[in-house]
TIZA-418376 format. One record per residue: x, y, z of N, C-alpha, C in turn; residue number from 1. Coordinates in nm, 4 decimals, decimal comma. Layout:
N
[pt [X Y Z] [X Y Z] [X Y Z] NUM] ...
***
This chain:
103
[pt [10,0185 -6,5031 17,2275] [10,1425 -6,4401 17,3009] [10,2109 -6,3096 17,2677] 1] [pt [10,2883 -6,2422 17,3763] [10,3205 -6,1213 17,2786] [10,5139 -6,1616 17,3015] 2] [pt [10,5404 -6,1114 17,2054] [10,6961 -6,1132 17,1371] [10,7520 -5,9526 17,1564] 3] [pt [10,8645 -5,9058 17,1761] [10,9152 -5,8165 17,1740] [11,0237 -5,8272 17,1347] 4] [pt [11,0813 -5,7351 17,0198] [11,1942 -5,7887 16,9475] [11,3018 -5,6855 16,9644] 5] [pt [11,4665 -5,6290 16,9100] [11,5132 -5,5554 16,9375] [11,6182 -5,5181 16,7978] 6] [pt [11,6002 -5,4512 16,7211] [11,7147 -5,4541 16,6284] [11,7312 -5,3112 16,5478] 7] [pt [11,8244 -5,2693 16,5018] [11,8931 -5,1866 16,4709] [11,8925 -5,1779 16,3320] 8] [pt [11,8837 -5,0405 16,2783] [11,8720 -4,9667 16,1199] [12,0122 -4,8535 16,1455] 9] [pt [12,0334 -4,9501 15,9966] [12,1925 -4,8299 15,9455] [12,1257 -4,7004 15,9464] 10] [pt [12,2403 -4,6419 15,9959] [12,2099 -4,4939 15,9652] [12,2018 -4,4314 15,8861] 11] [pt [12,2465 -4,4568 15,7963] [12,2267 -4,4089 15,6751] [12,1262 -4,4690 15,6014] 12] [pt [12,0398 -4,5358 15,6568] [11,9359 -4,6150 15,5769] [11,8294 -4,5976 15,6184] 13] [pt [11,7604 -4,5498 15,7341] [11,6417 -4,5001 15,8306] [11,5457 -4,4576 15,7010] 14] [pt [11,5814 -4,3880 15,6243] [11,4838 -4,3046 15,5335] [11,4271 -4,4288 15,4208] 15] [pt [11,4957 -4,5137 15,4102] [11,4879 -4,6503 15,3270] [11,4340 -4,7334 15,4430] 16] [pt [11,4468 -4,7895 15,4791] [11,4083 -4,8595 15,6020] [11,2583 -4,8080 15,6387] 17] [pt [11,2259 -4,7430 15,6545] [11,0668 -4,7068 15,6573] [10,9890 -4,6703 15,5458] 18] [pt [11,0232 -4,6448 15,4145] [10,9926 -4,6082 15,2783] [10,9709 -4,8097 15,2358] 19] [pt [11,0271 -4,8621 15,3025] [11,0175 -5,0133 15,2727] [10,9057 -5,0658 15,3755] 20] [pt [10,9110 -5,0179 15,4855] [10,7836 -5,0734 15,5631] [10,6417 -4,9497 15,5344] 21] [pt [10,6621 -4,9042 15,4467] [10,5261 -4,8359 15,3528] [10,4384 -4,8741 15,2614] 22] [pt [10,5461 -4,9461 15,2048] [10,5628 -5,0960 15,1123] [10,5339 -5,2349 15,1214] 23] [pt [10,4783 -5,2504 15,2501] [10,5403 -5,4229 15,2578] [10,4405 -5,4797 15,1798] 24] [pt [10,4561 -5,6013 15,1255] [10,4336 -5,6723 14,9927] [10,2903 -5,7258 15,0972] 25] [pt [10,1899 -5,6944 14,9624] [10,0326 -5,7520 15,0900] [10,0627 -5,9097 15,0631] 26] [pt [10,1400 -5,9860 14,9983] [10,1212 -6,0952 15,0044] [10,2497 -6,1127 15,1144] 27] [pt [10,3169 -6,0666 15,1607] [10,3741 -6,0909 15,2494] [10,2409 -6,0742 15,4459] 28] [pt [10,2144 -5,9523 15,4054] [10,1303 -5,9578 15,5673] [9,9891 -6,0477 15,5298] 29] [pt [9,9973 -6,0743 15,4199] [9,8599 -6,1705 15,4570] [9,9179 -6,3154 15,4481] 30] [pt [10,0514 -6,3364 15,4429] [10,1087 -6,4638 15,4889] [10,1905 -6,4750 15,6423] 31] [pt [10,1829 -6,3482 15,7033] [10,2090 -6,2974 15,8452] [10,0663 -6,3522 15,9248] 32] [pt [9,9451 -6,2649 15,8795] [9,7973 -6,3164 15,9270] [9,7849 -6,4505 15,9580] 33] [pt [9,7846 -6,5065 15,8262] [9,7540 -6,6657 15,8279] [9,8741 -6,6964 15,9421] 34] [pt [9,9560 -6,6623 15,9693] [10,0797 -6,7784 16,0341] [10,0250 -6,7486 16,1665] 35] [pt [9,8809 -6,6614 16,1795] [9,9031 -6,6215 16,3692] [9,9224 -6,4779 16,4052] 36] [pt [9,9384 -6,3798 16,3429] [9,9616 -6,2673 16,3891] [9,8673 -6,1679 16,4142] 37] [pt [9,8382 -6,1067 16,5062] [9,6961 -5,9959 16,5583] [9,7249 -5,8625 16,5559] 38] [pt [9,9003 -5,8406 16,5109] [9,9366 -5,6827 16,5598] [10,0886 -5,7398 16,5736] 39] [pt [10,1441 -5,6218 16,4364] [10,2664 -5,6054 16,4844] [10,3314 -5,4534 16,4628] 40] [pt [10,3828 -5,4235 16,5872] [10,4358 -5,2449 16,5389] [10,5682 -5,2570 16,5854] 41] [pt [10,6549 -5,1718 16,4702] [10,7672 -5,1071 16,5033] [10,7924 -5,0022 16,5950] 42] [pt [10,8642 -4,9800 16,6930] [10,8590 -4,7960 16,7045] [11,0429 -4,7892 16,6496] 43] [pt [11,0769 -4,6520 16,6532] [11,2082 -4,6535 16,6111] [11,2221 -4,5073 16,7372] 44] [pt [11,3611 -4,5376 16,7639] [11,4317 -4,4169 16,8472] [11,5948 -4,4110 16,7508] 45] [pt [11,5413 -4,3098 16,7536] [11,7254 -4,3042 16,6302] [11,7539 -4,3723 16,5230] 46] [pt [11,8658 -4,5003 16,5746] [11,8594 -4,6363 16,5045] [11,8127 -4,7158 16,5749] 47] [pt [11,7420 -4,7209 16,6683] [11,7011 -4,8737 16,7152] [11,5798 -4,8368 16,7332] 48] [pt [11,4878 -4,9688 16,6798] [11,3635 -5,0381 16,6294] [11,3493 -5,1537 16,7543] 49] [pt [11,2005 -5,1467 16,8093] [11,1248 -5,2214 16,9016] [11,0509 -5,2490 16,8202] 50] [pt [11,0514 -5,4047 16,8384] [10,8750 -5,4839 16,7405] [10,8238 -5,5041 16,8876] 51] [pt [10,6799 -5,5180 16,8628] [10,6021 -5,5732 17,0114] [10,4868 -5,6573 16,8830] 52] [pt [10,5139 -5,7912 16,9040] [10,4300 -5,9111 16,7970] [10,3325 -5,9320 16,8824] 53] [pt [10,1399 -5,9316 16,8449] [10,0841 -6,0720 16,9082] [10,0492 -6,1395 16,8005] 54] [pt [10,1133 -6,2467 16,8950] [10,0510 -6,3731 16,7628] [9,9852 -6,5063 16,8643] 55] [pt [9,9390 -6,5793 16,7900] [9,9641 -6,6958 16,8424] [10,0581 -6,8212 16,9003] 56] [pt [10,1676 -6,8408 16,7803] [10,2536 -6,8706 16,8529] [10,3826 -6,8345 16,7482] 57] [pt [10,4820 -6,7682 16,8010] [10,6204 -6,7366 16,7098] [10,6846 -6,8356 16,6476] 58] [pt [10,7027 -6,9619 16,7234] [10,7422 -7,0528 16,6616] [10,7015 -7,1003 16,5217] 59] [pt [10,5518 -7,1106 16,5553] [10,4703 -7,1583 16,4179] [10,4688 -7,0457 16,2961] 60] [pt [10,4821 -6,8958 16,3719] [10,5228 -6,8128 16,2690] [10,6133 -6,8284 16,1740] 61] [pt [10,7695 -6,8268 16,2669] [10,8604 -6,8626 16,1974] [10,8903 -6,9228 16,0988] 62] [pt [10,8447 -7,0525 16,1233] [10,8346 -7,1683 16,0258] [10,7772 -7,1510 15,9059] 63] [pt [10,6293 -7,1029 15,9118] [10,5450 -7,0727 15,8017] [10,6074 -7,0006 15,7293] 64] [pt [10,6481 -6,8936 15,7591] [10,7431 -6,7685 15,6931] [10,8923 -6,7752 15,6633] 65] [pt [10,9616 -6,9028 15,7090] [11,0591 -6,9542 15,6468] [11,1291 -6,9965 15,4739] 66] [pt [11,0354 -7,0494 15,4512] [11,0563 -7,0988 15,2870] [10,9440 -7,0195 15,1897] 67] [pt [10,9403 -6,9324 15,2654] [10,8043 -6,8276 15,1372] [10,9019 -6,7341 15,0540] 68] [pt [10,8793 -6,7416 14,9204] [10,9487 -6,6587 14,8752] [10,9377 -6,5006 14,8909] 69] [pt [10,8411 -6,4460 14,9028] [10,7724 -6,3398 14,9779] [10,8801 -6,2785 15,0904] 70] [pt [10,8799 -6,3586 15,2050] [10,9415 -6,3470 15,2905] [11,1283 -6,3091 15,2816] 71] [pt [11,1641 -6,4742 15,1996] [11,2996 -6,4928 15,1649] [11,3485 -6,3052 15,1175] 72] [pt [11,2718 -6,2909 15,0080] [11,3098 -6,1676 14,9686] [11,3159 -6,0413 15,0411] 73] [pt [11,1680 -6,0390 15,1009] [11,1559 -5,9624 15,2112] [11,3313 -5,9372 15,3250] 74] [pt [11,3495 -6,0322 15,3746] [11,4374 -6,0792 15,4511] [11,5904 -6,0213 15,3949] 75] [pt [11,5562 -6,0217 15,2719] [11,7226 -5,9885 15,2268] [11,6753 -5,8069 15,2048] 76] [pt [11,6093 -5,7604 15,1831] [11,6135 -5,6363 15,1719] [11,6243 -5,5667 15,2689] 77] [pt [11,5581 -5,6721 15,3989] [11,5909 -5,5625 15,5368] [11,7265 -5,6086 15,5792] 78] [pt [11,7942 -5,7281 15,5550] [11,9470 -5,7294 15,5715] [12,0347 -5,6152 15,5276] 79] [pt [12,0129 -5,5179 15,3989] [12,0572 -5,4664 15,3495] [12,0509 -5,3223 15,4381] 80] [pt [11,9344 -5,3364 15,5021] [11,9024 -5,1914 15,5814] [11,9326 -5,1598 15,6980] 81] [pt [11,8916 -5,3339 15,8115] [11,9770 -5,3263 15,9201] [12,0985 -5,3350 15,9737] 82] [pt [12,1771 -5,2660 16,0694] [12,2612 -5,2608 16,1402] [12,3535 -5,4087 16,1244] 83] [pt [12,2871 -5,4774 16,2578] [12,3195 -5,6196 16,2888] [12,1685 -5,6670 16,2728] 84] [pt [12,1933 -5,8092 16,1677] [12,1174 -5,8706 16,1205] [12,0879 -5,9927 16,2737] 85] [pt [11,9704 -6,0033 16,2891] [11,9679 -6,1230 16,4229] [11,9318 -6,2326 16,3720] 86] [pt [11,9439 -6,3789 16,3241] [11,8524 -6,4509 16,3093] [11,7651 -6,5072 16,3844] 87] [pt [11,6802 -6,4965 16,3887] [11,6080 -6,4700 16,5286] [11,4869 -6,6271 16,4723] 88] [pt [11,4767 -6,6828 16,3713] [11,4471 -6,7905 16,3363] [11,5384 -6,9033 16,4332] 89] [pt [11,6286 -6,8596 16,4222] [11,7258 -6,9879 16,5207] [11,6843 -7,0200 16,6521] 90] [pt [11,6421 -6,9122 16,7287] [11,5906 -6,8621 16,8268] [11,4829 -6,8872 16,8733] 91] [pt [11,3800 -6,9596 16,7677] [11,2684 -6,9447 16,7633] [11,1793 -6,8460 16,8934] 92] [pt [11,0871 -6,9193 17,0041] [11,0146 -6,8382 17,0480] [11,1020 -6,8113 17,1474] 93] [pt [11,1952 -6,8380 17,1720] [11,2916 -6,7560 17,2787] [11,4112 -6,6509 17,2460] 94] [pt [11,3174 -6,5880 17,1163] [11,4146 -6,4745 17,0439] [11,3633 -6,3693 17,0939] 95] [pt [11,2745 -6,3505 17,1551] [11,2075 -6,2453 17,2112] [11,2805 -6,1404 17,3562] 96] [pt [11,2705 -5,9986 17,3887] [11,3298 -5,9303 17,4940] [11,2410 -5,9869 17,5890] 97] [pt [11,3351 -6,0369 17,7292] [11,2312 -6,0165 17,8426] [11,1594 -5,9640 17,8836] 98] [pt [11,0596 -6,0404 17,9663] [10,9712 -5,8597 17,9995] [11,0782 -5,8226 18,1783] 99] [pt [11,0804 -5,7196 18,1788] [11,1039 -5,6809 18,2893] [10,9934 -5,6181 18,4176] 100] [pt [10,9130 -5,5828 18,3357] [10,8015 -5,5082 18,3916] [10,6754 -5,4776 18,3527] 101] [pt [10,5671 -5,5382 18,3880] [10,4408 -5,4951 18,3163] [10,3264 -5,4936 18,4455] 102] [pt [10,2437 -5,3899 18,4012] [10,1275 -5,3359 18,4621] [10,0207 -5,3903 18,4277] 103] 
***
């Protein structure tokens, strides 16, 4: 399944956000892959972030990462950098952006 998400980085924290993503903990990326993610790309336009995930089951991904200490630490770090923090885990697989058009 493909899931698209939208978040915003704080204008004064863009460099930190990008630096953090150059150093995503190997334990976290391994856990994300083990939870069924095949690909995850984030694009930035100004402060707007657009994520596209290719995964087996988005709800399962969230459930498997929810209590993982490395993910909890990562989410806390992202919470300091993101402008508006959305709890995607509360929305489950319905958290993604609705598709408007596809070719």
